[in-house]
ZARONU-144721 format. One record per atom (N, C-alpha, C): x, z, y; residue in one letter. Coordinates in steps of 0.1 Angstrom, whole numbers, padded with zeros to 4 digits, always signed. Each point is the difference from the previous one (the first is absolute). Layout:
N
XZYA;...
END
This chain:
354
+1915+0528+2264M;-0005+0009+0010M;-0010+0011-0007M;-0010-0006-0006I;-0011+0009-0007I;+0007+0010-0010I;+0009-0006-0008R;+0006+0008-0009R;+0007+0011+0004R;+0008-0003+0013S;+0008+0010+0006S;-0009+0011+0004S;-0012-0003+0007L;-0008+0011+0005L;-0006+0009-0011L;-0005-0007-0010L;-0004+0007-0012L;+0009+0010-0005L;+0014-0004-0002S;+0011+0008-0005S;+0003+0012+0009S;-0002-0003+0014T;+0002+0011+0010T;-0011+0009-0001T;-0012-0005-0003A;-0011+0010-0002A;+0000+0008-0012A;+0005-0006-0010A;+0002+0007-0013A;+0010+0012+0001A;+0011-0004+0008S;+0011+0009+0001S;-0005+0012+0007S;-0006-0003+0012R;-0005+0011+0009R;-0010+0009-0007R;-0009-0006-0009F;-0011+0008-0007F;+0006+0009-0009F;+0013-0006-0007D;+0006+0009-0012D;+0006+0014+0008D;+0005-0004+0012T;+0009+0011+0008T;-0011+0009+0005T;-0013-0004+0006A;-0009+0009+0005A;-0008+0007-0009A;-0005-0006-0011V;-0009+0006-0010V;+0007+0006-0012V;+0008-0008-0005G;+0007+0003-0012G;+0006+0013-0002G;+0007+0004+0009G;+0007+0012-0002G;-0010+0012-0001G;-0010+0000+0008A;-0010+0011+0000A;-0008-0001-0013A;-0002-0013-0003L;-0009-0001-0012L;+0007+0002-0014L;+0012-0003-0001L;+0007-0001-0012L;+0011+0011-0002L;+0004+0006+0011L;+0013+0011-0001L;-0006+0013+0007L;-0012+0003+0002R;-0005+0011+0004R;+0002+0011-0009R;+0006+0012+0006R;+0003+0012-0008R;-0014+0006-0004R;+0000+0005-0012S;-0012+0009-0006S;+0005+0008-0010S;-0006+0014-0001R;+0002+0009-0010R;-0013+0007-0003R;-0002+0005-0011P;-0011+0007-0004P;+0000+0012+0010P;-0012+0006+0003K;-0002+0012+0008K;+0006+0012-0008K;+0007+0007+0008G;+0007+0013-0006G;+0013-0003-0007G;+0004-0014-0002Q;+0013-0003-0005Q;+0010+0000+0010Q;+0013+0007-0004P;+0012-0002+0010P;+0002-0014+0004P;+0006-0003+0011D;+0004-0013+0004D;+0015-0002-0002D;+0005-0007-0009P;+0013-0003-0003P;+0006-0006+0013P;-0006-0008+0007E;+0007-0006+0011E;+0002+0009+0012E;-0004+0013-0002A;+0004+0009+0012A;+0014+0007-0004A;+0006-0003-0012L;+0012+0006-0004L;+0012-0007+0009L;+0008+0010+0004G;+0014-0006+0005G;+0010-0007-0009G;+0009-0006+0004H;+0009-0007-0008H;+0006+0008-0012H;+0004+0011+0000A;+0006+0008-0012A;-0009+0003-0008A;-0013+0004+0003A;-0012+0003-0009A;-0005-0013-0007A;+0001-0011+0006R;-0004-0012-0006R;+0010-0004-0010R;+0013+0001+0003M;+0010-0004-0010M;-0002+0009-0013M;-0002+0012+0002E;-0001+0010-0012E;-0011-0005-0008E;-0014-0002+0007A;-0010-0005-0007A;+0001-0013-0008A;+0007-0009+0008L;+0001-0012-0007L;+0010+0000-0011L;+0010+0009+0001A;+0010+0002-0011A;-0006+0004-0013A;-0010+0011+0003E;-0007+0004-0011E;-0010-0011-0008E;-0006-0008+0008L;-0008-0012-0005L;+0008-0009-0006L;+0014-0003+0006R;+0008-0010-0009R;+0004+0006-0013R;+0001+0013-0002R;+0004+0005-0013R;-0012-0003-0009R;-0012+0000+0005I;-0011-0003-0010I;-0002-0013-0003I;+0002-0010+0010Y;-0003-0013-0003Y;+0013-0010-0003Y;+0010+0003+0008D;+0012-0009-0001D;+0008+0004-0011D;-0003-0003-0011R;+0007+0005-0012R;+0003-0014-0010R;+0009+0000-0006P;+0004-0012-0007P;-0010-0005-0011P;-0006+0011-0007E;-0009-0004-0012E;-0013-0005+0007E;-0001+0001+0013H;-0015-0006+0006H;+0004-0014+0003H;+0012-0008-0001Y;+0000-0012+0003Y;-0001-0010-0011Y;-0007+0004-0011D;-0006-0009-0009D;-0015+0000+0001D;-0007-0007-0007R;-0013-0002+0000R;-0008+0013-0004R;+0007+0009-0005G;-0007+0011-0006G;-0004+0009+0011G;+0005-0001+0013F;-0005+0007+0011F;-0015-0003+0003F;-0005-0012-0004F;-0013-0004+0002F;-0008-0001-0012F;-0009+0011+0000P;-0007+0001-0015P;-0006-0013-0002P;-0003-0002-0014T;-0005-0010-0006T;-0015+0002-0003T;-0008-0007+0006P;-0014+0002-0001P;-0006-0003-0014P;-0010+0009-0003A;-0008-0002-0011A;-0011-0010+0001A;-0005-0007-0009P;-0009-0009+0001P;-0014+0004+0008P;-0004-0008+0007I;-0012+0006+0007I;-0014-0006-0004I;-0011+0008-0001T;-0014-0007-0002T;-0008+0004+0013T;+0003-0010+0010P;-0007+0003+0013P;-0016+0002+0001P;-0006+0009+0009S;-0014-0001+0002S;-0001-0012+0009S;-0011-0006-0003I;-0001-0015+0008I;-0014+0000+0007I;+0000-0002+0012T;-0013-0003+0008T;-0003-0012+0005T;-0010-0007-0003R;+0000-0014+0006R;-0004+0001+0014R;+0007-0008+0008V;-0003-0001+0015V;-0009-0011+0004V;+0003-0012-0004R;-0008-0011+0004R;+0007-0012-0008R;-0009-0012+0002P;+0007-0011-0006P;+0010-0005+0008P;+0009-0007-0004M;+0011-0007+0008M;-0004-0014+0003M;+0001-0003+0012G;-0004-0016+0003G;+0013-0007+0002G;-0002-0013+0002G;+0011-0009+0001G;-0001-0013-0009G;+0010-0005-0004T;+0000-0012-0007T;-0003+0002-0015T;+0000+0013-0005E;-0002+0003-0014E;-0008+0012+0001E;-0009+0004-0009P;-0007+0011+0000P;+0009+0012-0005P;-0003+0011+0005G;+0008+0012-0005G;-0008+0013+0003G;+0008+0011-0002T;-0006+0013+0003T;+0010+0008+0008T;-0005+0010+0009V;+0009+0009+0006V;-0004+0012-0006V;+0010+0008-0005L;-0001+0014-0007L;+0008+0009+0007L;-0002+0013-0001D;+0007+0011+0004D;+0004+0008-0012D;+0013+0003-0001L;+0006+0007-0011L;+0005+0014+0004L;-0001+0009-0007T;+0005+0013+0002T;+0005+0005-0014T;+0013+0007+0001W;+0003+0007-0012W;+0010+0011+0004W;-0001+0011-0010P;+0010+0011+0002P;+0015-0003+0002P;+0006+0004+0010S;+0015-0005+0003S;+0008+0007-0010S;-0002+0013-0003G;+0008+0006-0010G;+0015+0003+0004G;+0001+0003+0013F;+0012+0000+0006F;+0004+0016+0002F;+0013+0004-0003T;+0004+0012+0001T;+0014+0002+0011T;+0000+0004+0011P;+0012+0001+0007P;+0012+0006-0007P;+0012-0007+0004L;+0012+0006-0007L;+0004+0013+0006L;-0001+0000+0014A;+0004+0012+0009A;-0011+0011-0002A;+0006+0012-0007A;-0011+0011-0005A;-0005+0006+0014A;+0008+0001+0010D;-0004+0008+0012D;-0010-0009+0008D;-0003-0010-0003V;-0011-0007+0008V;-0011-0005-0010V;+0002+0003-0013R;-0010-0005-0011R;-0014+0005+0003R;-0002+0013+0002E;-0013+0005+0001E;-0008-0006+0011E;+0007+0000+0013R;-0006-0005+0012R;-0003-0015+0000R;+0008-0008-0008Y;-0001-0015-0002Y;-0012-0001-0008Y;-0001+0007-0013L;-0011-0001-0009L;-0016+0005+0006L;+0002+0008+0009S;-0011+0005+0005S;-0011-0008+0008S;+0006-0013+0003H;-0007-0010+0007H;-0008-0009-0011H;-0013+0005-0002E;-0006-0006-0014E;-0002-0015+0002E;-0003-0005+0012A;-0004-0014+0003A;+0013-0009-0004A;+0012+0005+0001N;+0011-0008-0002N;+0003+0000-0014N;-0006+0008-0007A;+0002+0000-0016A;-0007-0011-0006A;-0008-0007+0007T;-0007-0012-0007T;+0005-0014+0007T;+0008-0008-0008A;+0003-0012+0004A;-0012-0010+0002A;+0002-0010+0010A;-0010-0010+0002A;+0004-0014+0003A;-0009-0009-0003A;+0003-0014+0003A;-0012-0007+0001A;-0001-0010+0009R;-0011-0009+0001R;+0003-0014-0006R;-0007-0005-0010L;+0004-0013-0008L;-0010-0012+0003L;+0006-0011+0003F;-0008-0013+0002F;+0004-0009-0012F;-0010+0001-0009L;+0005-0008-0013L;-0011-0011-0003L;+0008-0012-0004H;-0008-0011-0006H;-0008+0002-0012H;-0011-0006+0000A;-0008-0001-0014A;+0008-0007-0009A;-0001+0006-0014G;+0007-0006-0010G;+0014+0007-0003G;+0009-0007-0007P;+0013+0005-0002P;+0007+0006+0011P;+0008+0010+0001A;+0008+0005+0009A;+0010-0012+0006A;+0004+0000+0013R;+0009-0008+0006R;+0011+0007+0005R;+0012-0007+0002P;+0010+0007+0007P;-0004+0010+0012P;+0005+0010+0002A;-0003+0009+0009A;+0010+0004+0011A;-0007+0004+0012A;+0010+0004+0011A;-0006+0013+0005A;+0008+0011-0002I;-0003+0013+0006I;+0004+0001+0014I;-0009+0003+0009L;+0003+0001+0015L;+0001+0015+0005L;+0011+0004+0006I;+0002+0013+0003I;+0000+0002+0015I;-0007+0009+0006H;-0003+0001+0015H;+0011+0007+0007H;+0000+0001+0012G;+0009+0007+0008G;-0004+0014+0003G;+0008+0007+0008Y;+0000+0015+0004Y;-0015+0002+0007Y;-0007+0010-0005R;-0012+0004+0005R;-0012-0009+0000R;+0002-0010-0009C;-0010-0009-0003C;-0005+0001-0015C;-0006-0010-0005G;-0005+0000-0015G;-0015+0000-0001G;-0007+0001+0012Q;-0016-0001-0002Q;-0003-0015-0004Q;-0008+0000-0010Y;-0003-0014-0006Y;-0005-0009+0010Y;-0009+0002+0008R;-0006-0008+0009R;+0010-0007+0009R;+0009+0010+0006L;+0011-0004+0008L;+0010-0009-0007L;+0004+0003-0013E;+0010-0007-0006E;-0005-0014-0005E;-0013-0001-0002E;-0006-0012-0004E;+0000-0011+0012E;+0003+0005+0011R;+0002-0008+0013R;+0014-0001+0004R;+0008+0009-0003I;+0013-0001+0003I;+0008-0010-0009I;-0003+0000-0013W;+0006-0007-0010W;-0008-0013-0002W;+0007-0012-0004P;-0007-0013-0003P;-0006+0000-0015P;-0008+0010-0002V;-0006+0002-0013V;-0008-0013-0006V;-0009-0004+0008Q;-0007-0013-0003Q;+0010-0012-0002Q;+0010+0000+0008W;+0009-0012-0002W;+0008+0001-0013W;+0005+0012-0005L;+0007+0001-0011L;-0011-0002-0013L;-0011+0006+0001Y;-0010-0002-0009Y;-0005-0015-0002Y;-0001-0007+0010D;-0004-0014-0001D;+0011-0009-0006D;+0013+0004+0000R;+0010-0005-0007R;+0003+0004-0013R;-0010+0008-0005G;+0001+0003-0015G;+0006+0013-0005G;+0003+0010+0010L;+0004+0011-0004L;-0010+0011+0000L;+0000+0010-0009D;-0007+0012+0001D;+0007+0008+0010D;-0007+0009+0007V;+0008+0006+0011V;-0005+0016+0000V;+0009+0009+0004A;-0003+0014-0002A;+0005+0006+0014A;-0008+0007+0006L;+0005+0009+0011L;+0003+0014-0005L;+0012+0004+0001F;+0002+0015-0005F;+0003+0009+0012F;-0004+0013-0004V;-0001+0010+0011V;+0013+0010-0002V;+0007+0001+0009L;+0013+0008-0001L;-0005+0015-0001L;+0009+0010-0005P;-0003+0013+0001P;-0003+0006+0013P;-0010+0009+0001F;-0003+0007+0013F;-0004-0011+0011F;-0007-0010-0004H;-0005-0010+0009H;-0014-0003-0004H;-0010-0004+0010A;-0013-0004-0002A;-0007+0009-0009A;-0005-0006-0012V;-0009+0008-0008V;+0008+0011-0007V;+0014+0000+0000R;+0007+0011-0006R;+0005+0010+0010R;-0007+0001+0012S;+0004+0009+0010S;-0013+0007+0005S;+0003+0012+0007H;-0008+0007+0008H;+0005+0007+0012H;-0006+0005+0009E;+0007+0005+0012E;+0012+0008-0003E;+0000+0008-0009A;+0012+0011-0002A;+0010-0007-0009A;-0001-0012-0004S;+0010-0006-0007S;+0015+0000+0007S;+0010+0000-0008P;+0012-0002+0008P;+0005-0014+0004P;+0006-0002+0010R;+0003-0014+0005R;+0011-0006-0010R;-0002-0010-0006F;+0010-0008-0008F;+0001-0014+0003F;+0013-0004+0004P;+0011+0010+0001P;-0002+0009+0012P;+0008+0010-0001G;-0001+0010+0014G;+0011+0008+0000G;+0000+0011+0008S;+0012+0007+0004S;+0005+0009-0013S;-0008+0001-0008D;+0005+0008-0013D;+0006-0009-0010D;+0014-0001-0001P;+0005-0010-0008P;-0004+0002-0017P;-0005+0011-0002R;-0004+0002-0015R;-0013-0008-0003R;-0009+0002+0011V;-0013-0008-0001V;+0003-0015-0001V;+0009-0004+0009T;+0004-0014+0001T;+0006-0006-0013T;+0010+0008-0005N;+0005-0004-0015N;-0010+0000-0011N;-0007+0010+0001E;-0010+0001-0012E;-0012-0009+0003E;-0004-0004+0011G;-0009-0010+0004G;+0004-0013-0005G;+0014-0003+0000F;+0004-0013-0007F;+0001+0001-0013F;+0003+0011-0006R;-0001+0001-0015R;-0013-0004-0005R;-0010+0007+0007Q;-0014-0003-0004Q;-0004-0013+0002Q;+0004-0006+0011T;-0003-0015+0002T;+0004-0008-0010T;+0013+0002-0005V;+0004-0009-0010V;-0007+0003-0013V;-0003+0013-0004L;-0008+0002-0012L;-0014-0007+0001L;-0006+0001+0011D;-0013-0006+0000D;+0000-0015+0000D;+0009-0005+0007L;+0002-0016+0000L;+0004-0005-0014L;+0009+0006-0007R;+0002-0004-0014R;-0011+0002-0007R;-0010+0010+0001A;-0010+0001-0008A;-0011-0011+0002A;+0000-0005+0014L;-0009-0010+0002L;+0005-0014-0004L;+0013-0002-0001V;+0007-0012-0004V;-0003-0002-0015V;+0002+0013-0007S;-0001-0002-0015S;-0015-0003-0004S;-0009+0008+0010F;-0016-0003-0004F;-0002-0016+0002F;+0004-0006+0010L;-0003-0014+0003L;+0007-0008-0011L;+0012+0002-0004R;+0006-0007-0011R;-0007+0002-0013R;-0004+0011-0002D;-0008+0003-0013D;-0013-0007+0000D;-0006-0002+0011R;-0015-0006+0000R;+0002-0015-0001R;+0013-0007+0000G;+0004-0013-0002G;+0007-0008+0012G;+0003+0007+0010S;+0007-0007+0009S;+0014-0004-0003S;+0004-0013+0000E;+0013-0004-0005E;+0011+0005+0009E;-0003+0001+0013A;+0010+0006+0008A;-0007+0007+0011A;+0007+0011+0003V;-0005+0010+0011V;+0012+0002+0010V;-0004-0005+0013G;+0012+0003+0011G;-0007+0010+0010G;+0008+0002+0010V;-0002+0011+0010V;+0003-0007+0013V;-0008+0003+0011M;+0002-0003+0014M;-0002+0013+0007M;+0007+0003+0011G;-0003+0012+0007G;+0005-0001+0014G;-0009+0006+0010M;+0004-0002+0014M;+0005+0015+0005M;+0011-0002+0009S;+0006+0013+0004S;+0003+0010-0009S;-0007+0012+0000L;+0004+0010-0011L;-0003-0005-0014L;-0012-0010-0001G;-0002-0006-0012G;+0012-0011-0004G;+0006-0004+0010G;+0012-0010-0002G;+0011+0010-0007G;+0003+0011+0006Y;+0009+0009-0006Y;-0004+0003-0014Y;-0011+0004-0004S;-0006+0002-0012S;+0002-0011-0011S;-0003-0012+0006T;+0003-0012-0008T;+0014-0003-0003T;+0008+0003+0007S;+0014+0000-0002S;+0005+0010-0010S;-0004+0013+0002L;+0004+0010-0009L;-0005-0003-0014L;-0013-0003-0001L;-0005-0004-0013L;+0008-0011-0006L;+0004-0009+0007S;+0008-0011-0007S;+0013+0004-0004S;+0005+0012+0003T;+0013+0004-0007T;-0003+0010-0010T;-0011+0002-0004V;-0004+0009-0011V;-0007-0005-0012V;-0009-0011+0003D;-0009-0004-0011D;+0004-0014-0005D;+0002-0002-0011D;+0003-0012-0007D;-0011-0010+0001D;-0012+0002+0002H;-0012-0008-0002H;-0006-0005+0014H;+0008+0001+0011V;-0006-0006+0012V;+0005-0015+0000V;-0010-0009+0001A;+0004-0014-0001A;+0005-0008+0013A;-0005+0008+0012F;+0005-0006+0013F;-0001+0013+0009F;+0008-0001+0010A;-0002+0010+0011A;+0003-0006+0014A;-0010+0005+0009V;+0000-0007+0014V;-0001+0013+0010V;+0011+0006+0005P;+0000+0010+0008P;-0001-0008+0014P;-0009+0006+0009I;-0006-0007+0013I;+0001+0011+0010I;+0007-0003+0011I;+0004+0008+0011I;+0004+0013-0006I;+0009+0000-0010P;+0002+0014-0007P;+0008+0010+0007P;-0002+0012-0004L;+0007+0011+0003L;+0013+0000-0011L;+0011+0003+0004A;+0010-0001-0008A;+0008+0015-0001A;-0002+0009+0009S;+0008+0012+0002S;-0010+0011+0007S;-0002+0011-0007I;-0008+0011+0006I;+0009+0007+0011I;+0013+0001-0003A;+0010+0006+0011A;+0000-0009+0012A;+0000-0013-0001D;-0001-0009+0012D;-0011+0002+0008D;-0013+0002-0007V;-0011+0002+0008V;-0001+0014+0008V;+0007+0009-0006A;+0000+0014+0004A;+0009-0001+0014A;+0012-0008-0002R;+0009+0000+0012R;-0008-0009+0011R;-0005-0011-0003S;-0008-0007+0010S;-0010+0008+0007S;-0006+0011-0006A;-0011+0008+0005A;+0005+0011+0009A;+0013+0001-0001G;+0006+0012+0007G;+0000+0013-0007G;+0001+0001-0012R;-0003+0012-0008R;+0011+0008-0003R;+0013-0004+0004F;+0012+0008-0001F;+0004+0007+0011F;+0007+0010+0002V;+0002+0010+0010V;+0016+0001+0002V;+0003+0004+0012G;+0013+0005+0001G;+0009-0011+0007G;+0012+0001-0002S;+0009-0010+0006S;-0001-0012-0009S;+0007-0012+0005P;+0000-0012-0006P;+0007+0003-0015P;+0010+0007-0002E;+0006+0001-0012E;-0008+0008-0010E;-0007+0011+0005E;-0010+0008-0008E;-0012-0009-0004E;-0004-0008+0009Q;-0010-0009-0003Q;+0004-0009-0012Q;+0012-0006+0002R;+0006-0009-0012R;-0001+0007-0014R;+0006+0012+0001R;+0000+0008-0012R;-0014+0004-0007R;-0008+0002+0010Q;-0016+0002-0005Q;-0004-0012-0007Q;+0003-0012+0006Y;-0006-0012-0003Y;+0007-0003-0016Y;+0013+0001+0000E;+0006+0000-0013E;-0005+0007-0010E;-0002+0013+0002E;-0005+0009-0011E;-0012-0004-0003E;-0011-0002+0010L;-0013-0003-0004L;+0000-0013-0007L;+0008-0010+0003D;+0001-0014-0008D;+0004+0005-0014D;+0008+0007-0003A;+0006+0006-0014A;-0013+0005-0007A;-0007+0008+0007V;-0011+0008-0007V;-0009-0011-0005V;-0003-0010+0008H;-0010-0011-0004H;+0005-0011-0009H;+0013+0001-0001H;+0007-0011-0007H;-0005-0004-0014H;-0005+0012-0007V;-0005-0001-0013V;-0013-0009-0001V;-0007-0001+0011V;-0013-0009+0001V;+0001-0011+0009V;+0013-0004+0001S;+0004-0010+0009S;+0002-0014-0009S;-0007-0014+0005P;+0002-0011-0007P;+0015-0004-0002P;+0008+0007+0007F;+0015-0003+0000F;+0008+0008-0010F;-0008+0009-0007A;+0007+0009-0009A;+0002-0007-0013A;-0007-0010-0003R;+0001-0006-0013R;-0001-0015+0001R;+0005-0008-0010P;-0002-0016+0000P;-0013-0004-0001P;-0003-0011+0004S;-0014-0007-0002S;-0002-0002-0015S;-0012+0001-0006R;-0005-0004-0011R;-0007-0012+0001R;-0001-0006+0011V;-0008-0012+0002V;+0011-0011+0005V;+0000-0011-0008S;+0009-0011+0003S;-0002-0004+0016S;+0011-0004+0006S;+0001-0003+0015S;-0009-0013+0001S;-0003-0008-0009D;-0009-0013+0003D;-0013+0004+0000D;-0004+0012-0002R;-0014+0008-0002R;-0002+0009+0012R;+0009+0000+0009V;-0002+0010+0012V;+0000-0008+0013V;-0008+0004+0009L;+0000-0006+0014L;-0004+0010+0010L;+0009+0002+0010V;-0002+0011+0009V;-0004-0007+0012V;-0011+0006+0008L;-0005-0006+0012L;+0002+0011+0011L;+0004-0005+0011A;+0003+0007+0013A;-0007-0005+0012A;-0002+0008+0011A;-0005-0003+0012A;+0011+0000+0009A;+0002-0010+0008S;+0013+0000+0008S;-0001+0009+0011S;-0013+0005+0004E;-0001+0009+0012E;-0005+0013-0004E;+0002+0004-0013D;-0004+0013-0005D;+0008+0011+0006D;-0006+0011+0006K;+0007+0010+0006K;-0003+0013-0007K;-0005-0002-0012I;-0003+0014-0008I;+0009+0000-0013I;-0001-0012-0007T;+0011-0002-0010T;+0006-0014+0002T;+0010+0001+0010P;+0007-0012+0005P;+0005-0009-0011P;+0003-0012+0004V;+0005-0009-0011V;+0012+0003-0008V;+0007+0010+0005D;+0011+0004-0009D;-0002+0007-0012D;-0013+0007+0000H;-0004+0006-0012H;-0003-0011-0011H;-0007-0011+0004A;-0002-0012-0008A;+0013-0006-0005A;+0008-0001+0010R;+0013-0008-0003R;+0009+0008-0010R;-0002+0013+0001R;+0009+0010-0011R;-0006-0003-0014R;-0014+0001-0001L;-0007-0003-0013L;+0003-0012-0004L;+0000-0011+0007A;+0001-0014-0005A;+0014+0000-0006A;+0011+0005+0006A;+0013+0000-0006A;+0001+0007-0011A;-0006+0012-0002H;-0001+0009-0013H;-0005-0009-0010H;-0011-0006+0002F;-0006-0008-0012F;+0005-0014+0000F;+0009-0004+0008N;+0006-0013+0001N;-0011-0010+0001N;-0009+0003+0008A;-0013-0009+0002A;-0001-0006+0013A;-0007-0010+0002P;-0003-0006+0012P;-0007+0009+0010P;+0001-0002+0014L;-0005+0007+0009L;-0009-0010+0010L;-0012+0001+0001E;-0008-0008+0009E;-0005+0008+0012E;+0001-0005+0012T;-0004+0007+0012T;-0010-0007+0008T;-0010+0008+0003F;-0010-0006+0008F;+0001+0006+0013F;-0007-0006+0011H;+0002+0003+0014H;-0007+0014+0006H;-0008+0006-0007G;-0008+0009+0004G;+0006+0014-0001G;-0007+0011+0001G;+0006+0014+0000G;-0007+0006-0013G;+0004+0014+0001H;-0005+0009-0013H;-0016-0001-0001H;-0006+0004+0012L;-0015+0001+0001L;-0007-0013+0003L;+0006-0007+0011L;-0006-0013+0002L;+0007-0010-0007L;-0004-0005-0011Q;+0009-0009-0009Q;-0003-0015+0002Q;+0003-0003+0013F;-0001-0015+0003F;+0008-0008-0010F;-0005-0011-0003G;+0008-0009-0009G;+0003+0004-0014G;-0007+0010-0004R;+0001+0004-0014R;-0004-0010-0010R;-0009-0009+0004A;-0007-0009-0008A;+0012-0010-0007A;+0008-0002+0009D;+0012-0009-0006D;+0008+0007-0010D;+0002+0014+0002A;+0008+0008-0010A;-0009-0001-0012A;-0013+0002-0001F;-0008+0000-0013F;+0001-0014-0005F;+0001-0010+0007R;+0001-0013-0007R;+0014-0001-0008R;+0010+0007+0005A;+0012+0001-0007A;-0003+0008-0013A;-0008+0010+0001V;-0003+0010-0011V;-0007-0010-0011V;-0008-0007+0005G;-0008-0011-0010G;+0008-0010-0005G;+0010-0004+0007R;+0010-0010-0006R;+0007+0006-0012R;+0005+0014+0003M;+0008+0006-0011M;-0010+0003-0013M;-0012+0004+0003L;-0009+0002-0012L;-0004-0012-0007L;+0000-0011+0008G;-0003-0013-0007G;+0014-0006-0008G;+0011+0003+0005R;+0012-0004-0007R;+0000+0008-0011R;-0003+0012-0002L;-0001+0009-0011L;-0011-0003-0009L;-0009-0010+0002G;-0011-0004-0008G;-0010+0011-0001G;-0004+0008+0011L;-0009+0011-0003L;-0013-0005+0009L;-0001-0011+0007L;-0013-0004+0007L;-0006-0011-0007L;-0013+0002-0001S;-0008-0010-0005S;-0005-0012+0010S;+0001+0005+0012R;-0004-0009+0011R;+0011+0001+0013R;+0003-0010+0005R;+0009+0001+0011R;-0006-0001+0013R;
END
């Protein structure tokens, strides 16, 4: 009875708050609104973008630039409490990213805050441990918030070093005039995912170089999409856990009512937008992480990225799907799901404490 009431509350909260919070339209002041275009103009614009991105040569890993080794600037935040002593550090480093699309390059690079990649690390004293990089959801990424959303202490106390990664155009990488990523401009969305992969690969390499024997990735919602995408590009991801993941940008646009015209016109807009974003889709390439090292977590009452998103990703990775009974925002029951994560990490020999 209680579980049913909690599930209903989670579903209603997602419906009432989630759409406004996560799917709200936004564009920089003075910029034209692409969503004001009619069907014909949309199809013409999307066809042009498809000529830029949906090209055969982009479907190898060369589409995602290889990061140079990084030497981050390090700020000590505080000691890390728990079963073992440690330190909390903030890292920043130049992203070094250049957009592929020439017509968006100057505007994209003009946002100086986004040019600096950032992460907060929770490190044990002594030799480096296996590490988990945690990736936040859409419009999140503030360290104080993420430390409460994620079971950072739980992971740390089980012997993992932990990193909170900040996505492009979020939190410390954003300011009021920053473009929304993902957003209504498909170029910014695609370039944002290219930058996400670049910066994540740089962080994975940094943690490995400092001695972590295994570096894995977990992400919620938009972070789940990023986790899945990275797992199809980088050979050094030790494990992957997409949580309440987004699987398709075009699906979210359709759910938000972003297409116009007749049902047939809306279908064609959906297909064309899906093709534009396919180059940054987790489904565009096979997994580079073995299926026994992937676990997908879904919320049964999720109304923002419904279970079908997670189910499709689990099928692509040939990985198990664990479902908890909460929603996207009110994640009732997720403790059971994280225990499943702990079992997987224990089976892989990555935990020093159970």
